[in-house]
C-alpha positions, 0 to 999 in steps of 0.5 A: 045375071051370071058372071064368068071369068076365063082365066089362066096365069099362062098366056097363049092357051086360048082364053080370048078365043074361048070367050069370044066364041062362047059369047057369040054363040050365047048371043045368037041363042037370044041372050044378052051378053057383055064381054069385058076385056081385062087383058092389057093386050086387048085382043078381045076388044078387036075380035068383033067389028063394032057398030058403035064405039063407046067413049069409055072403056075398062079404064073409066069403069075401074079408075073412075067407077063409071056406071053409065052403060051408054058410056061404057058398052060398045056394040058389036056386029053380033046382035045382043053382044056388047063389049067393054073395051080394054083402053088402059094403054099406059097400064096404070090400072094394076098399080091403081088397084093394088093400092086401092082399099077396095082394089080386089073387090072393085069389079065385084062392087061395080057389076050389079049395075049391069044386071038389068041389061045382061043375062051373062057377063064374060070376062077375058083376063090377062095371062099373068098373075096380077091384082086385075086377075084376082079382082076378076076371079072374086067378081065371078060366079064361075071361072073357066080355065083353058088348058092345052094338053101340053106338059108346060101348060099342065105345070103352069096350071098347078103353079099359077092358076091353082095357087091363085085360087088358094091364095084368094080363099081367105076372102071367104071370111069376108063373105066373098067365096072364091068361085068354082073352077072349071078346067077346059081341055083346049086345042086337043089334037085329033091324034096325039099320044102325049096329048091324050096321056096329059088329058087323062092325067089331068082328069085323074088328078082333079077328079075329086078335088073340091072346087075344081072340075074338068069339063066333059066338053073339049075344044079340038084343034080346029083351023076354023077357029083361026078362020073365024077370028080372021073374019071376025065371026063366032066360029059356029057361024063359020063351021056348022057341019063337020067336014067330010073325013074329019073325026072331030065334031063341027065347031057349032056342035063343040060350042053348043056342048060347051055352052050347055055344060056350063049353063044347062038352064039355057040348053034348049036355046043353045040347041036351036042355034044354027050358022044362020042364027045371027041373021034373023034366027032366034030371039029369046 
């Protein structure tokens, strides 16, 4: 089982849409995916319609060490895609974990119970520095950080997300090495000189920085992403072909490329996904 966190200390960069659409495509490829919503604004929890709502959620997992999968995992309408809902309505978890001896390592210690049931865990995090965010990073095999090609987003990346990775580096002395960080250029406009300049600067800046990689894959600004969210569907089911006259590739191609770069061991499965995969297409 692989554990991936989608992180950024800046809100509004597209963490939830990346997590939801990546999880949807990977589930349609035949793999078992668990989404975990660690955001106090639980957008991921409501992205997909549920066919079964579990009685518990992230609060019971972290506050009471709940390990019963039946109690925790809600089933979405997307086959093989489950979600642990964000249900910390009173926002108590940050304080609880801050004062717990194992606070930053609690999720890491709890996740192995899901290993027999899922191939991939995707964690959506809040867009602010917190003990919850640090806990998520330390529980992960890899972190993906969406970065929009804007100067404020680039500055916050250096000030917030990269500083976070530096601050948790000492955990390697206890055998918990911080995971690699992959930066994802998100919402790339089709035509924008400033955006292209920022993209090129980011690629040059982190070209040889240890532990940090800018993904070759980019997610273009695409109205289909908003349409998919309204419909509660993965974007690859909504746009499988590139519209006539548009330069940017179809959403299906974009998500296949991103998933294949992150998980090359499953590339063959991803390449077989179509817009109809969720309706009887592929089984792993």
